[in-house]
Structures are given as C-alpha cells and as structure tokens.
KEMI-806891 format. One record per residue (C-alpha): x, y, z; residue in three letters. Coordinates in steps of 0.02 Angstrom, whole numbers, padded with zeros to 5 digits, always signed. Example, Ala and Ser with C-alpha at 12.3 -4.5 7.8 and 13.67 -1.06 7.14 Angstrom:
residues 2
+00615-00225+00390ALA
+00684-00053+00357SER
end
This chain:
residues 526
-00452+01528-02758MET
-00389+01381-02851ASN
-00442+01194-02842LEU
-00288+01151-02745ASP
-00330+01259-02598LEU
-00511+01233-02605THR
-00467+01026-02595ALA
-00339+01066-02439TYR
-00478+01173-02352ILE
-00606+01045-02389THR
-00490+00921-02304LEU
-00431+01025-02146ILE
-00620+01061-02108CYS
-00683+00892-02102THR
-00542+00839-01987SER
-00577+00993-01870GLY
-00773+00945-01890VAL
-00756+00773-01834LEU
-00621+00810-01708ASN
-00754+00933-01657LEU
-00892+00818-01660TYR
-00787+00680-01570LEU
-00760+00809-01415CYS
-00954+00849-01395PHE
-01014+00667-01428TYR
-00904+00605-01284VAL
-00900+00756-01186PHE
-01095+00733-01192ILE
-01104+00538-01151LYS
-00930+00580-01023ARG
-01037+00510-00882HIS
-01062+00355-00967HIS
-00889+00317-00979TYR
-00741+00298-00899SER
-00617+00425-00849ASN
-00523+00403-00995ILE
-00646+00496-01110ALA
-00606+00685-01015HIS
-00422+00643-01080LEU
-00499+00590-01245PHE
-00595+00758-01241ILE
-00444+00878-01214LEU
-00351+00762-01349HIS
-00521+00811-01472THR
-00559+00984-01432GLY
-00355+01016-01445PHE
-00360+00931-01626THR
-00504+01050-01670ALA
-00439+01195-01629ILE
-00285+01166-01720TYR
-00378+01097-01857CYS
-00495+01259-01885MET
-00346+01384-01871GLY
-00243+01299-02003ALA
-00411+01306-02109ALA
-00430+01496-02081PHE
-00274+01518-02091SER
-00284+01452-02283LEU
-00399+01593-02316LEU
-00299+01728-02258SER
-00257+01864-02368VAL
-00107+01949-02290ASN
+00037+01913-02150LEU
-00062+01988-02006GLU
-00203+01862-02031GLU
-00089+01741-02058MET
+00018+01746-01915LYS
-00146+01781-01804PHE
-00209+01623-01864TRP
-00042+01518-01830THR
-00053+01581-01661VAL
-00245+01493-01645VAL
-00171+01335-01729GLN
-00025+01331-01577TYR
-00176+01349-01448VAL
-00228+01166-01503GLY
-00090+01082-01596MET
+00062+01085-01462PRO
-00044+01011-01349PHE
-00141+00875-01447SER
-00001+00749-01453PRO
+00035+00758-01273PRO
-00177+00746-01214ALA
-00166+00591-01350GLY
-00014+00514-01263LEU
-00118+00527-01111LEU
-00250+00458-01162PHE
-00146+00297-01234VAL
-00036+00308-01065MET
-00236+00270-00970GLN
-00311+00182-01079TYR
-00180+00027-01074VAL
-00193+00024-00893GLY
-00033+00146-00836ILE
-00105+00277-00705LYS
-00107+00463-00750VAL
-00076+00589-00624ARG
-00077+00770-00598LYS
+00118+00780-00619LYS
+00124+00684-00780HIS
-00020+00819-00854ILE
+00106+00966-00775PHE
+00265+00880-00843ALA
+00196+00860-01041LEU
+00114+01014-01070PHE
+00239+01125-01005ILE
+00334+01118-01187ILE
+00170+01157-01276PRO
+00156+01304-01166PHE
+00307+01386-01200ILE
+00285+01338-01374SER
+00128+01432-01380LEU
+00200+01596-01305ILE
+00371+01575-01441MET
+00245+01589-01589VAL
+00131+01729-01512ALA
+00297+01828-01471THR
+00402+01781-01626ASN
+00424+01938-01699ASP
+00527+02001-01535TRP
+00656+01861-01541HIS
+00631+01741-01695HIS
+00663+01581-01572LEU
+00528+01475-01686HIS
+00526+01536-01839TYR
+00670+01642-01907ARG
+00595+01702-02042VAL
+00392+01700-02058PHE
+00331+01785-02213GLU
+00212+01761-02386ILE
+00270+01648-02516ASP
+00385+01756-02629PRO
+00317+01640-02784VAL
+00160+01598-02736LEU
+00088+01722-02631GLY
-00032+01729-02493ALA
-00108+01612-02415PRO
+00064+01498-02428TYR
+00226+01515-02303ILE
+00382+01546-02330HIS
+00475+01487-02168GLN
+00636+01454-02098GLU
+00632+01355-01924ILE
+00715+01420-01777GLY
+00795+01321-01628PRO
+00639+01319-01520TRP
+00538+01255-01677TYR
+00667+01100-01673THR
+00631+01072-01481ILE
+00441+01095-01506HIS
+00464+00983-01648GLY
+00546+00814-01569MET
+00428+00838-01406PHE
+00274+00817-01545ILE
+00349+00692-01621PHE
+00430+00610-01484SER
+00241+00608-01403SER
+00160+00537-01541MET
+00280+00387-01556PHE
+00281+00343-01378VAL
+00090+00342-01389ALA
+00105+00226-01539PHE
+00255+00118-01458LEU
+00121+00081-01294LEU
-00015+00017-01408ALA
+00097-00083-01516VAL
+00182-00159-01321TYR
+00025-00195-01252ARG
-00033-00309-01421TRP
+00001-00462-01351LYS
-00070-00443-01205GLU
-00212-00384-01270THR
-00384-00504-01296ALA
-00442-00522-01461LYS
-00601-00424-01430ALA
-00505-00263-01378TYR
-00386-00266-01549ARG
-00484-00182-01670LEU
-00471-00041-01536GLN
-00276-00051-01529LEU
-00258-00038-01693ILE
-00380+00115-01703ALA
-00257+00183-01587LEU
-00100+00126-01679MET
-00133+00210-01849VAL
-00219+00351-01755GLY
-00051+00397-01698GLN
+00046+00336-01851LEU
-00052+00443-01987VAL
+00002+00600-01919PRO
+00190+00545-01867ILE
+00219+00495-02043VAL
+00138+00650-02136THR
+00245+00758-02010ALA
+00397+00672-02079PHE
+00363+00679-02257VAL
+00335+00860-02221TYR
+00480+00894-02161LEU
+00567+00804-02288MET
+00499+00932-02422GLY
+00407+00810-02531PHE
+00207+00894-02480THR
+00145+01042-02567PRO
+00249+01203-02535GLN
+00184+01308-02398GLY
+00065+01198-02333ILE
+00060+01105-02177ASP
+00002+00928-02214PRO
-00044+00855-02050VAL
-00219+00926-02025PRO
-00270+00866-02201MET
-00246+00685-02159VAL
-00320+00695-01965LEU
-00479+00652-02029TRP
-00426+00478-02046VAL
-00377+00462-01865SER
-00537+00543-01815SER
-00620+00417-01914PHE
-00554+00274-01836LEU
-00589+00346-01662TYR
-00785+00363-01711LEU
-00809+00182-01796TRP
-00695+00112-01632SER
-00823+00194-01504ILE
-00968+00145-01604ASN
-00932-00036-01639SER
-00813-00094-01517SER
-00860+00021-01370ARG
-00714+00109-01334MET
-00717+00202-01177PHE
-00848+00073-01088THR
-00750-00084-01110VAL
-00559-00064-01138MET
-00432-00181-01114PRO
-00339-00163-00948VAL
-00166-00232-00970ALA
-00100-00378-00885LYS
+00035-00307-00803ASP
-00037-00158-00743ALA
-00157-00280-00639ILE
-00028-00373-00586PHE
+00077-00222-00528ASN
-00073-00138-00435SER
-00102-00272-00334ILE
-00064-00218-00155ASN
+00006-00372-00097ASP
+00155-00443-00163GLY
+00162-00589-00287VAL
+00317-00689-00345ILE
+00310-00823-00477VAL
+00417-00952-00477LEU
+00420-01115-00622ASP
+00424-01283-00578GLU
+00595-01288-00523ALA
+00564-01168-00408TYR
+00675-01035-00499ARG
+00613-00846-00492LEU
+00510-00803-00674ILE
+00412-00637-00631GLU
+00372-00531-00472PHE
+00255-00362-00436ASN
+00302-00203-00382LEU
+00240-00230-00215ALA
+00357-00354-00218SER
+00495-00247-00246LYS
+00435-00110-00134ASN
+00432-00247-00005MET
+00607-00330-00033PHE
+00699-00193-00119PRO
+00856-00315-00164GLN
+00748-00415-00276LEU
+00782-00370-00462LYS
+00749-00406-00633LYS
+00934-00506-00654ALA
+00876-00628-00516MET
+00774-00698-00639PHE
+00803-00898-00671GLY
+00899-00913-00501LYS
+00821-01028-00368ARG
+00743-00927-00254PHE
+00825-01018-00114ALA
+00953-00935-00149ASP
+00868-00769-00190ILE
+00782-00761-00018TRP
+00951-00800+00084PHE
+01005-00610-00016THR
+00853-00537+00028LEU
+00830-00622+00209SER
+00993-00652+00257GLY
+00929-00844+00303SER
+00833-00983+00231SER
+00654-00995+00175PHE
+00572-01057+00315PRO
+00426-01164+00222PHE
+00456-01296+00099THR
+00385-01297-00057PHE
+00227-01410-00082GLU
+00110-01386-00259ASN
-00045-01359-00151LYS
-00134-01217-00070ASN
-00058-01175+00099SER
-00038-01008+00203SER
+00084-00978+00358GLN
+00137-00838+00450GLU
+00315-00784+00428LEU
+00410-00639+00518GLN
+00583-00551+00469LEU
+00713-00451+00545PHE
+00814-00342+00448PHE
+00990-00252+00471ALA
+00892-00072+00512ASP
+00814-00153+00683GLN
+00634-00142+00588SER
+00536-00314+00600GLN
+00392-00356+00467TYR
+00269-00492+00493THR
+00204-00569+00318TYR
+00043-00720+00264GLN
+00144-00822+00155VAL
+00024-00897+00030ARG
+00079-01017-00101THR
-00023-01085-00243SER
+00006-01204-00394PRO
+00017-01128-00564LEU
+00002-01226-00723GLN
+00048-01159-00901TYR
-00022-01168-01048ALA
+00124-01289-01100ASN
+00065-01401-00943ASN
+00210-01355-00842SER
+00196-01312-00664HIS
+00236-01174-00571GLY
+00207-01100-00383LEU
+00135-00941-00347LEU
+00195-00846-00189LEU
+00084-00705-00105ILE
+00144-00605+00035PHE
+00026-00486+00139THR
+00114-00363+00250ASP
+00002-00405+00410ILE
+00143-00315+00522THR
+00032-00171+00581GLU
-00121-00296+00617LEU
-00025-00402+00720LYS
+00036-00244+00812ARG
-00150-00194+00849LEU
-00184-00382+00883GLN
-00043-00395+01018LEU
-00098-00218+01083LYS
-00272-00282+01093LEU
-00228-00429+01181GLU
-00099-00336+01294ASN
-00267-00224+01331GLN
-00373-00360+01369ALA
-00278-00499+01468TYR
-00119-00389+01556TYR
-00128-00265+01683ASP
-00103-00077+01609GLU
+00017-00027+01763LEU
+00086-00186+01820THR
+00097-00269+01644GLN
+00056-00439+01718ILE
-00098-00533+01702TYR
-00249-00467+01743ASN
-00407-00541+01813ARG
-00483-00606+01646ARG
-00310-00676+01612ALA
-00294-00768+01772PHE
-00468-00852+01764PHE
-00418-00891+01605GLN
-00254-00984+01615HIS
-00286-01045+01778SER
-00427-01143+01744LYS
-00348-01256+01608GLN
-00198-01275+01714ALA
-00334-01339+01854PHE
-00418-01455+01772GLU
-00245-01528+01709GLU
-00189-01548+01868ALA
-00343-01630+01945LYS
-00341-01762+01775LYS
-00144-01794+01813SER
-00181-01796+02010ALA
-00033-01682+02030SER
-00043-01548+02180SER
-00113-01376+02151PHE
-00089-01227+02256THR
-00150-01057+02254LEU
-00087-00891+02341LEU
-00182-00733+02367ILE
-00061-00565+02409LEU
-00105-00417+02490ASP
-00019-00263+02537ILE
-00033-00215+02695ASP
-00084-00041+02733TYR
-00094+00020+02584PHE
-00243+00143+02595LYS
-00144+00233+02715LYS
+00002+00248+02591VAL
-00132+00312+02449ASN
-00187+00430+02587ASP
-00009+00491+02637THR
+00098+00500+02492TYR
-00045+00505+02339GLY
-00111+00385+02220HIS
+00061+00405+02116TYR
+00161+00346+02245THR
+00032+00211+02277GLY
+00037+00156+02101ASP
+00233+00137+02117GLN
+00215+00024+02275VAL
+00136-00092+02169LEU
+00243-00080+02032VAL
+00383-00111+02149HIS
+00286-00264+02238VAL
+00266-00351+02083VAL
+00440-00328+02032LYS
+00506-00394+02188ALA
+00402-00551+02179CYS
+00433-00605+01999GLN
+00627-00594+02056SER
+00599-00735+02172VAL
+00432-00826+02084LEU
+00501-00995+02000PRO
+00465-01023+01808GLN
+00298-01084+01774GLY
+00201-00989+01912ALA
+00038-00888+01866LEU
+00045-00720+01918PHE
-00099-00581+01904ALA
-00141-00444+01984ARG
-00349-00481+02063TYR
-00383-00314+02107GLY
-00325-00156+02201GLY
-00187-00198+02299GLU
-00220-00395+02286GLU
-00117-00532+02189PHE
-00149-00711+02155VAL
-00023-00859+02113LEU
-00053-01005+02058THR
+00071-01160+02074LEU
+00049-01308+01983LYS
+00152-01464+02048GLY
+00178-01378+02226TYR
+00090-01456+02382THR
+00041-01308+02499SER
+00199-01346+02607SER
+00310-01322+02477GLU
+00186-01124+02436ALA
+00191-01095+02610GLU
+00387-01089+02601VAL
+00385-00989+02432LEU
+00249-00878+02537ALA
+00380-00833+02645ASN
+00511-00808+02531GLN
+00408-00676+02468LEU
+00356-00589+02606ARG
+00537-00599+02669ARG
+00598-00510+02508HIS
+00457-00385+02496VAL
+00494-00338+02681GLU
+00680-00320+02657THR
+00648-00206+02495GLN
+00585-00043+02545PRO
+00551+00077+02400LEU
+00639+00249+02378ARG
+00539+00384+02295ILE
+00553+00569+02304ASN
+00682+00550+02446GLU
+00552+00444+02547GLU
+00589+00275+02612THR
+00424+00177+02611ILE
+00423+00020+02697SER
+00313-00136+02608VAL
+00245-00278+02681THR
+00157-00415+02631LEU
-00015-00540+02707SER
-00014-00725+02606LEU
-00163-00838+02608GLY
-00130-01014+02534VAL
-00237-01162+02494ALA
-00203-01335+02429GLN
-00332-01419+02301ALA
-00398-01576+02393ALA
-00369-01719+02280LYS
-00526-01818+02342GLN
-00649-01687+02334GLU
-00719-01581+02194ASN
-00659-01422+02220ASP
-00667-01294+02083THR
-00564-01146+02062LEU
-00681-01016+02142ASP
-00691-01155+02305ASP
-00501-01137+02291LEU
-00510-00935+02284LEU
-00632-00925+02429ASN
-00516-01051+02530LYS
-00349-00950+02505ALA
-00453-00792+02528ASP
-00504-00852+02718ILE
-00338-00905+02750ALA
-00293-00709+02695LEU
-00414-00630+02800TYR
-00332-00740+02934ALA
-00194-00675+02912ALA
-00230-00497+02925LYS
-00345-00514+03072GLN
-00198-00581+03148ASN
-00082-00439+03130GLY
-00046-00449+02948ARG
+00153-00480+02873ASN
+00111-00643+02891GLN
+00076-00816+02786VAL
-00074-00919+02841ARG
-00136-01100+02759LEU
-00291-01172+02744TYR
-00302-01347+02816GLU
-00433-01432+02720GLU
-00439-01594+02841LYS
-00440-01500+03009LYS
-00539-01353+02938GLU
-00422-01223+03057MET
-00277-01091+02975LEU
-00096-01137+03028LYS
-00006-00972+03071ARG
+00169-00955+02989THR
end
C-alpha cells in the first residue's frame, strides 16, 4: 500500500471516527438536549457509515469487494445531506414534520436501491470497474442518469442548508453566531470538495469528500463544547413571529403596513406582501369592505370587533393596539387580533342558558328578578308608575293530562308568541314558573295595565292552538298590581299583590283580569 493511499484512508477514518463519536456522544446525552439532537444523531450516524464504507473500499483487492463497500457507502452517503438539512431547518426555527422527513428520504432510498442493483440496469453507473492504469482499489466509473439526479439532490440539500444558515445571520444574536458559522462551514466544506471532485481536480479514482468531513465534525464538536449547541439555540425572530396564534400586524408612524405574521394571513386571506407600504385604512377596506372602526392612538388599548364576510360567516376579534419605538427613534403601532369567536359563542350560549327559558326563549325567573329590580328602583327614583302583571294559563294541568306533556309544551310556546304579538316595546316578559308568566310595565298605571291585560286575554282566547288535527282553546287569568308611590314597597311586595289578584281571578271563574286596589284593599273584577 503506497503512502498516498494510507493518507487517504487515515483522513477518511478520522472523519468516520469523529462522526461516530459525535453520534454516540449526543445519543447518550440526548435527554439533556432539545429534540434537534435526534436529527443530528441521524446526520452524524449516516456520515459515519459513509466514511467507514469509503475507508474499507480503499482496502478492497477485487471488484466484488469494491462494489460491496460502495453499497455500504450508499447506506449512509445519500441520507446524510438531507438529514443535515433537516437538522439545520429545525435549528433555525423551521418546524420539521414527518412529511418533511419522508419527502427528503425518498431519493436517497432510491439511490441505495439503484446502487445495489446497478449490475442489472446500469442507471446509476454506466461503467464501474477497477481503474486499468492504477489498479485496485482505484475505480474507473462513468455516471448514469440516476447518478445525475442523485448528485443534484445531494448538492441541493447541502446548499439549501448553507443558505438557511446564511439567511439567519442578521437575525441571530452575536452569542449564537459561532454556532451558525460552524453550521455554514460544516455544509460548505463537502459542497466545495464535491464540486472540485466533479470538475476532475482531485486524485483519480478516489472520492475526496469523506476525507474532509473531519473538518465539519471538528467544528460541530467544538460548537457543542464551547457554545452549548443543542442546549442554547438561536430561534429566528420570524419563526417566533409566525408561531404566534394571534394575528399580528405592524404599522409605521404613518400607519402604513410594514409586516404581518402567518396567523394574520390565515385570518385575512386577502392580506398580501404586495400591500406593504399602503395605508392600513385602505388595506382594511379591501379586507372587510368597511372602514376600520377604531381610531389609532399612541397608547395601549383593547376593543372588540365583529366582522361579517361575503360567505355569511361572522367572526369576533379582540383588537389590541400597542405603540412601538424602532431603533432609529421612529414610532409605529402593533395591532394584535385575537379570534374570540368561539369564546363569544360559548359566552352567549351560557348567558342564554342562565337567563332564558329553554322552551319559550323568553326571560326566566332569574333574569326577571335581575332586570325588574333595576327597573323598579329606577321607577321609584323618578317617581314614575310601575305595574306588574302575573298571567296563568287556565286548566293547564287538564291539557297535560288529556293531550300529553308535549302538547302542553306547545301550548306554553303558543301563549308566549300570542302575548308577544300584543305586548308594547319595553315590556319585560318572563316565565315565572310552570304555566305562570310575569310582566312588568314601567310608566304604566294600573288602569292602563288593566287595559293591556284584557287585550292579552282576548287575543289569546281568540287564537286557539291547532296541533295534530286538534283545536285546543286557551284562556288566561291575570292579576294586576301597581306600586304605591307613597309606600316603601319592594318588588316582592308587588309580586305578592299581583299574585293575590291572580288568585281572585281564578277563584271567580278564570278567563278574567283582577286588579289589586291599594287603598281599598279589595279586588276589582274586569
């Protein structure tokens, strides 16, 4: 074995050993690192296989051994660059998904199959033989069509990884730039070496790439030990910016668009980078078809915004504004859109369940007391009239017993709709319990309320319910009571008086209105 060959094997083995060491070192300490370590383990593991295969290939004495170790090289070599690309992607903040791994490993897997079966089709190597001049283990080869595809893919993987590292340079803090340099040089060294090899400037019959991979391995090892690669990593600003779930829009001091994140694009698909530099007011009109409803102020604020789109969809956003000051002392504004549509829907649903009767969809007993107490106190302060009515459906139990509870429910709904068609605006109408309903009228005297009560009674009486070919006549009994201005009546007192009047209406034959008269403490029949 000549000295040159010995030197080649030594360099290749050095690269292989360093990569193998890195692979096992990071694997053992993987629990102390972030998930990026798993991609680095793949990258260095494949590289180590490639280097070891190349070293044993240079120890081959016949063509069969050379072919075998070439196949071993392809177990690692085609997979190492895409694994390195995935490693750099995650390092700079690009989320790596399973589909990315699958897509990037398709061509390497095909290359492995092509090399292993090359004697059958010669698509990877048209010629693969011992160099007729130099002899074993030097190879004379002529590349096939798949070798070209394979080479372009390998070069592209390393070049894209290099560009990603370069692209993040300005956004990376100085403390992390040594790591970035290690990544850039680690990708650049095999790129340049492979290019020189393909141009024919390296020793004939020898692949020089595994000889220089020790440089990349050394840089990675230095970066792990000196700058804490894996434990402290730069996360690109735009990766953070685009990972925010809220829509973020950045404006300059003239309120022109200068940046937006991915969440904003998802919220407003018409938002485009071509709009950079345009006034946000004009952009918003394009996005929503209306003017922006809030004025811009150089202070923190938070407001709710409802948007209606052409497809009839409706969204509710919490819009927060925050002033910005840039490095050149210019000012700007940050708009943060938080989609609270589902939260508002849930809130409305809970409010509906808490304050509305599920069957009739009018106020329930809780909502009645909450709103009526406030209206009652306001009426007392302003010395205005306040009257309360209690309505009861006559013989409702008989309806349930005769027709069933489903029909009974339909009677309740029917009565509510019939009353709502007569009630004046501002009347507070609620289901008090069972077949009883309560009505408060602010500004109505007892005599005015009595007139309205009779209108309700007559309207319901003339509107029978027709269901399942049955006609069910419905009548109401009503009790009316007005708050006495000179007394300290409470809402409960007023309810009790109206209830006394209702009881009298039912005792005296039903389908009538009874008025509670304060002074005479007697009931008037109407």
